[in-house]
Legacy VTK file of the C-alpha trace (Angstrom):
# vtk DataFile Version 3.0
C-alpha trace
ASCII
DATASET POLYDATA
POINTS 240 float
0.731 42.879 -22.863
1.025 45.475 -25.625
-1.990 47.392 -26.781
-4.777 49.599 -25.597
-4.341 48.787 -21.894
-0.641 49.641 -21.573
-1.631 52.714 -19.531
-2.572 50.379 -16.644
1.106 49.893 -15.738
1.556 53.638 -15.205
-1.692 53.840 -13.257
-0.610 51.011 -10.960
2.796 52.599 -10.366
1.246 56.019 -9.756
-1.331 54.654 -7.338
1.233 52.641 -5.369
3.372 55.780 -5.068
0.373 57.623 -3.612
-0.221 54.796 -1.132
3.445 54.939 -0.116
3.233 58.715 0.408
0.107 58.513 2.572
1.558 55.623 4.580
4.705 57.632 5.273
2.630 60.625 6.399
0.888 58.538 9.078
3.854 56.304 10.000
2.558 53.138 8.377
4.365 50.509 6.311
3.039 50.481 2.707
3.797 46.739 2.588
0.821 46.269 4.958
-1.623 47.517 2.322
-3.301 45.078 -0.091
-4.605 46.725 -3.253
-7.595 45.023 -4.871
-7.947 46.113 -8.506
-11.693 46.459 -9.065
-12.107 45.192 -12.616
-15.916 45.289 -12.883
-17.117 46.286 -16.384
-13.582 46.115 -17.778
-12.715 43.376 -20.308
-10.406 40.426 -19.778
-7.643 42.194 -21.745
-7.516 44.950 -19.115
-7.160 42.340 -16.362
-4.455 40.547 -18.368
-2.542 43.807 -18.647
-2.707 44.382 -14.877
-1.673 40.764 -14.280
1.364 41.243 -16.509
2.395 44.095 -14.222
2.210 41.871 -11.109
-1.262 42.842 -9.875
-2.680 39.564 -8.519
-5.840 40.607 -6.635
-9.001 41.503 -8.571
-12.411 42.540 -7.305
-15.751 41.993 -9.020
-19.217 43.145 -7.973
-21.337 40.697 -9.922
-21.090 36.916 -9.771
-21.966 36.366 -13.449
-19.252 38.742 -14.642
-16.701 37.206 -12.302
-17.538 33.693 -13.539
-17.100 34.701 -17.170
-13.722 36.273 -16.459
-12.503 33.487 -14.181
-12.819 30.907 -16.956
-10.518 33.024 -19.139
-7.779 33.038 -16.495
-8.013 29.491 -15.176
-4.315 28.899 -15.937
-3.069 32.091 -14.215
-2.189 32.580 -10.561
-4.521 35.300 -9.297
-6.967 36.039 -6.494
-10.649 36.799 -7.120
-12.427 38.948 -4.541
-16.222 39.196 -4.547
-16.890 42.711 -3.292
-20.541 43.139 -4.301
-23.740 41.850 -2.734
-23.971 38.046 -2.855
-27.370 36.395 -3.309
-27.792 32.982 -1.714
-28.681 31.370 -5.075
-25.286 32.437 -6.491
-23.121 31.098 -3.656
-22.500 27.681 -5.244
-20.919 29.305 -8.290
-18.225 31.251 -6.428
-17.296 28.764 -3.690
-14.975 26.663 -5.917
-12.545 29.482 -6.741
-13.167 32.708 -4.807
-10.194 33.926 -2.743
-12.188 36.196 -0.430
-15.852 37.182 -0.100
-16.016 40.768 1.213
-19.802 40.970 1.479
-21.001 38.422 4.040
-23.715 40.346 5.875
-26.239 37.907 7.361
-26.547 34.573 9.128
-28.741 33.293 6.268
-25.973 33.963 3.737
-23.380 32.413 6.045
-25.487 29.238 6.342
-25.623 28.972 2.546
-21.880 29.528 2.178
-21.244 26.887 4.856
-23.555 24.404 3.115
-21.995 24.870 -0.352
-18.437 24.958 1.007
-18.990 21.707 2.902
-20.296 20.025 -0.269
-17.229 21.200 -2.177
-14.860 20.345 0.702
-13.628 23.950 0.654
-12.716 26.492 3.304
-14.114 29.876 2.234
-12.499 33.036 3.562
-14.971 35.865 4.244
-15.197 39.394 5.564
-18.313 40.667 7.276
-19.700 43.728 5.515
-20.797 46.391 7.980
-23.064 49.281 7.028
-21.233 52.084 8.845
-22.938 54.934 6.963
-26.485 53.924 7.933
-27.700 54.347 4.353
-30.687 52.134 3.560
-29.563 51.423 -0.012
-26.286 49.915 1.221
-25.830 46.278 2.157
-24.188 45.313 5.405
-24.793 44.290 8.962
-25.547 47.083 11.445
-22.500 47.912 13.609
-24.373 47.039 16.824
-25.162 43.533 15.499
-21.709 42.751 14.075
-20.179 41.022 17.100
-23.233 38.762 17.456
-22.945 37.768 13.775
-19.216 37.114 14.141
-19.862 34.776 17.074
-22.587 32.914 15.152
-20.426 32.435 12.055
-17.375 31.413 14.097
-19.035 28.038 14.655
-19.139 27.170 10.940
-16.397 24.715 10.014
-16.079 25.727 6.354
-16.023 29.506 6.788
-12.949 31.378 7.966
-13.695 34.931 9.052
-10.741 37.119 8.120
-11.959 40.616 8.955
-14.445 43.361 8.180
-15.439 45.488 5.177
-17.375 48.711 4.702
-18.355 51.200 2.001
-18.275 54.749 3.356
-20.745 57.462 2.392
-19.952 58.725 -1.097
-18.574 62.248 -1.360
-19.824 64.697 -3.989
-16.719 66.827 -3.358
-13.625 64.935 -2.201
-12.010 68.165 -0.950
-14.966 69.154 1.254
-13.837 68.793 4.875
-17.342 68.170 6.229
-17.868 65.277 3.816
-14.390 63.917 4.537
-15.130 63.886 8.251
-18.302 61.828 7.657
-16.228 59.300 5.691
-13.590 59.306 8.433
-16.294 58.596 11.007
-17.566 55.637 8.922
-14.050 54.188 8.732
-13.355 54.796 12.410
-16.533 52.921 13.358
-15.251 49.888 11.435
-11.727 50.117 12.865
-13.083 50.264 16.420
-15.237 47.173 15.755
-12.259 45.415 14.171
-10.047 46.100 17.208
-12.782 45.083 19.660
-13.379 41.747 17.906
-9.678 41.022 17.471
-9.026 41.469 21.183
-11.647 38.830 22.012
-9.582 36.079 20.303
-12.700 34.200 19.167
-11.820 30.699 17.867
-11.946 30.394 14.051
-11.938 34.209 13.691
-8.740 35.802 12.405
-9.141 39.579 12.195
-6.510 40.123 9.516
-8.142 42.314 6.860
-9.773 45.699 7.246
-11.259 46.310 3.794
-12.142 49.978 3.472
-11.217 52.724 1.065
-11.707 53.207 -2.678
-10.266 55.561 -5.303
-11.947 58.660 -3.822
-11.291 58.061 -0.122
-8.329 55.678 0.152
-6.156 58.328 1.841
-8.634 58.687 4.713
-8.923 54.885 4.900
-5.143 54.510 5.257
-5.083 57.133 8.012
-7.867 55.239 9.823
-6.116 51.850 9.662
-7.288 50.133 6.460
-5.007 47.424 5.104
-7.112 46.472 2.066
-8.127 49.024 -0.575
-10.661 48.336 -3.353
-9.555 50.521 -6.243
-11.084 50.679 -9.725
-10.828 53.935 -11.665
-7.370 54.887 -10.353
-6.075 51.676 -11.988
-8.364 50.931 -14.947
-9.573 54.447 -15.748
-13.098 55.842 -15.681
-15.983 53.554 -16.561
-18.323 54.258 -19.457
LINES 1 241
240 0 1 2 3 4 5 6 7 8 9 10 11 12 13 14 15 16 17 18 19 20 21 22 23 24 25 26 27 28 29 30 31 32 33 34 35 36 37 38 39 40 41 42 43 44 45 46 47 48 49 50 51 52 53 54 55 56 57 58 59 60 61 62 63 64 65 66 67 68 69 70 71 72 73 74 75 76 77 78 79 80 81 82 83 84 85 86 87 88 89 90 91 92 93 94 95 96 97 98 99 100 101 102 103 104 105 106 107 108 109 110 111 112 113 114 115 116 117 118 119 120 121 122 123 124 125 126 127 128 129 130 131 132 133 134 135 136 137 138 139 140 141 142 143 144 145 146 147 148 149 150 151 152 153 154 155 156 157 158 159 160 161 162 163 164 165 166 167 168 169 170 171 172 173 174 175 176 177 178 179 180 181 182 183 184 185 186 187 188 189 190 191 192 193 194 195 196 197 198 199 200 201 202 203 204 205 206 207 208 209 210 211 212 213 214 215 216 217 218 219 220 221 222 223 224 225 226 227 228 229 230 231 232 233 234 235 236 237 238 239
């Protein structure tokens, strides 16, 4: 698509080259890494441009914004990821089309997703969001309660648990080693949980996706085992 969003192609290529470089440095296959283009606040034309350059996975924080955009792309093959907090009263709106919910963080929310998914005869794929940084303003299940929540949700017929997600502590200086080590610790907590749960082979739980890492910390996330990055500004540019 010609026009003001042509720069997105270069951004996508540049970012994928960076992913490849970091994967090579820690002996990982870049083909393992899913890149979710976080399109929140950007218009449909920006998404269309990314789509034209073979980016199929898009992340939105807010249900209303995702709904408005989804209707504009109903005829395109693409995957919508809900990466922001999901309120129970909004569940019914996303169940019909969402590819993956990254932010399942309570039994109450799981019960609502199960109820709406059953009504729609849908299987909804979800990740459990874990609050690994311990920050009160962040959503997510506490690490020590995650396994219990996984076991509770595993019994729901219309939810398929596909992994875990976290948002690490934000860095004010991405080159500061002390801050980087805090982020690394957040990611390592999630990876250890992921491995522990996967080894239990719980029925109806498929630990496939480890969603951690954004534009500012994706390199640390790759080193710590992430296979799903949620990247906004590196692809779409800085937000107003």
